[in-house]
C-alpha positions in Angstrom: 11.1 -16.7 -63.4 14.3 -18.0 -64.7 15.2 -14.6 -65.4 14.4 -13.4 -61.9 16.7 -16.3 -60.3 19.6 -15.4 -62.4 20.1 -12.0 -61.4 21.1 -13.1 -57.7 23.7 -15.6 -59.6 25.2 -12.6 -62.0 25.6 -9.9 -59.0 27.7 -12.4 -57.3 29.9 -13.3 -60.0 30.2 -9.6 -60.7 31.4 -8.7 -57.2 33.8 -11.7 -57.6 32.9 -13.9 -54.3 34.4 -16.4 -53.0 33.0 -19.6 -52.4 32.7 -19.3 -48.3 31.4 -15.4 -48.5 27.8 -14.0 -47.4 26.0 -12.0 -49.6 22.3 -10.7 -48.8 20.1 -9.9 -51.7 17.3 -7.8 -51.6 14.1 -8.1 -53.4 11.9 -5.3 -53.9 8.7 -4.2 -55.0 7.9 -0.7 -55.2 4.1 0.6 -54.7 4.4 0.7 -58.5 4.8 -3.3 -59.1 8.1 -2.8 -60.2 10.6 -5.8 -59.8 14.1 -4.7 -58.3 17.2 -6.5 -56.9 19.5 -5.3 -54.3 23.1 -6.8 -53.4 23.7 -5.8 -49.8 21.3 -2.9 -50.0 18.2 -2.5 -48.4 14.9 -1.9 -49.9 13.7 1.8 -49.7 11.1 2.7 -47.7 7.3 2.0 -48.9 8.7 -0.9 -51.0 8.2 -4.7 -50.1 11.5 -6.2 -49.3 11.8 -9.8 -49.6 15.4 -11.1 -48.3 17.6 -14.0 -48.4 21.4 -14.5 -47.1 23.6 -17.1 -49.1 26.6 -18.7 -47.9 27.7 -19.1 -51.3 27.4 -19.2 -55.1 24.2 -21.8 -55.4 25.4 -25.0 -56.6 21.9 -27.1 -56.2 18.8 -26.4 -58.2 17.1 -26.0 -55.4 15.1 -22.0 -55.8 16.6 -19.5 -52.7 14.0 -19.1 -50.1 13.7 -14.9 -49.5 12.3 -13.5 -46.3 9.5 -11.6 -46.5 9.5 -8.6 -44.7 7.7 -5.2 -45.7 9.2 -1.9 -45.2 7.8 0.8 -43.0 6.5 3.0 -46.1 6.8 6.7 -46.4 5.2 8.8 -44.2 2.9 11.1 -46.6 1.4 14.4 -45.5 -2.1 14.4 -45.7 -3.6 18.0 -45.1 -5.5 18.4 -42.3 -9.3 18.5 -42.6 -11.0 21.6 -42.2 -13.0 21.9 -39.1 -17.0 21.7 -40.3 -18.7 25.0 -40.8 -21.2 26.2 -38.6 -24.5 26.9 -40.4 -24.9 29.2 -37.4 -23.0 32.7 -37.4 -21.4 33.4 -33.5 -23.0 35.3 -31.6 -21.4 39.0 -31.2 -21.8 39.9 -26.9 -21.5 43.8 -26.3 -18.4 44.1 -23.6 -20.3 44.9 -20.5 -19.9 49.2 -19.3 -17.4 49.7 -16.7 -18.6 51.2 -13.6 -17.4 54.9 -13.3 -14.1 55.2 -11.7 -14.4 56.4 -8.1 -12.4 59.4 -7.7 -9.1 59.2 -5.9 -8.8 60.7 -2.4 -7.0 64.2 -2.0 -3.6 63.5 -1.3 -3.2 64.4 2.1 -0.8 67.0 3.6 2.0 65.9 5.4 2.1 67.4 8.8 5.2 69.5 9.1 3.7 71.2 5.4 0.7 71.8 8.0 -0.4 75.5 9.2 -1.9 76.1 12.2 -6.0 77.1 12.3 -7.0 80.2 11.3 -7.7 82.8 14.4 -11.3 82.8 15.8 -13.4 84.9 18.5 -15.9 83.7 20.8 -18.6 86.5 20.8 -20.9 87.1 23.8 -24.7 89.0 22.8 -26.0 91.8 25.2 -28.7 88.7 26.8 -25.4 86.5 27.4 -25.6 84.3 24.3 -22.3 83.1 23.0 -21.4 81.6 19.7 -18.1 81.6 17.6 -17.2 83.6 14.7 -14.3 84.2 11.8 -14.4 88.0 12.4 -13.8 90.0 15.8 -15.7 93.0 15.2 -19.3 92.2 14.1 -22.2 94.6 13.3 -24.1 96.2 15.4 -27.6 95.1 15.2 -31.3 96.1 16.2 -32.0 94.4 20.1 -35.9 94.0 20.4 -37.3 95.7 23.3 -41.0 95.5 24.5 -43.1 99.0 25.3 -45.9 99.6 26.8 -47.9 102.9 27.9 -46.2 105.0 25.4 -47.9 108.2 23.7 -51.3 109.2 24.7 -53.3 105.7 24.9 -51.4 104.3 28.6 -53.1 100.9 27.6 -51.7 100.7 23.6 -47.9 98.3 23.9 -45.3 98.9 21.2 -42.1 97.1 20.2 -39.2 99.0 19.9 -35.4 98.0 19.4 -31.8 99.4 20.4 -28.5 98.9 18.7 -26.3 97.0 20.5 -22.9 95.2 19.2 -21.6 91.9 20.4 -18.9 91.6 22.6 -15.9 89.6 21.1 -12.5 88.0 22.3 -9.8 86.0 20.2 -9.1 82.6 21.2 -6.2 81.5 22.3 -3.7 79.5 20.1 -3.5 76.8 22.3 -7.4 76.4 21.8 -7.7 76.8 18.8 -8.5 73.4 17.3 -10.8 72.6 20.4 -12.9 75.2 19.1 -12.6 74.8 15.5 -13.8 71.3 15.9 -16.8 72.5 18.6 -17.6 74.9 15.3 -18.0 72.3 12.9 -20.2 70.5 15.2 -22.5 73.6 15.4 -22.7 73.7 11.7 -23.6 70.5 10.9 -26.5 70.7 13.7 -27.8 73.6 11.5 -27.3 71.5 8.7 -29.2 69.4 9.8 -31.9 71.3 12.0 -32.0 74.0 9.8 -34.8 75.8 7.1 -34.4 74.1 3.9 -34.0 77.7 2.0 -30.9 78.3 3.8 -29.7 74.7 3.7 -27.2 75.6 0.7 -25.4 78.2 2.7 -25.4 76.2 5.5 -23.8 73.0 3.6 -21.4 75.4 2.2 -20.5 76.5 5.9 -19.8 73.0 6.5 -17.4 72.2 3.7 -15.6 75.3 5.0 -15.2 74.4 8.3 -14.1 70.7 7.3 -11.7 71.4 5.2 -9.7 74.3 8.0 -10.2 71.4 10.4 -8.4 68.8 7.8 -5.8 70.8 6.7 -4.5 72.3 9.5 -2.8 71.1 12.3 -5.8 70.1 13.8 -6.2 67.5 11.6 -3.8 64.9 13.0 
């Protein structure tokens, strides 16, 4: 202890401090227990610091009083703890299959780029029937005729036919759209109520007429 108390005196004497000067003495104890006395210089971080301010050179035998204040320790980098390893392997979730994207609709044709519908004919049969056709010259067909009393047997009845040609007339341009839409309705009715063996042909005919109506000037 005598050696330790003589250190402040030596520091004061070597610095040549006047009798009325103030000197701050720091007593530092590091983490290893080593003691250091410093003049006007605070202890380094991590040390236990004792501080005393001296008004003049000590003349009495009373020991100096120190104020003990711990200095904030130097923060040490601690390795982050590893997260606990799960004993179970993570479950693998299979991605759901995406539904097939719908086909984009066909691009609409600008009205200025559309063409008028094809020509159409109104045809009449020998028995005053009426139908619409793309062909103004339909082929001849055999119209059935009922006959009785032919040959030697007057009571006998037979069936005969005669070749007839339907009479067709072109529809005016201003009425084409109206009649093409009428023909589309007739084709859809034939598909709905027609025979099953002719369904494929009827379906193709509906698709053809629908395309004519949609892509022409009729499809406003």
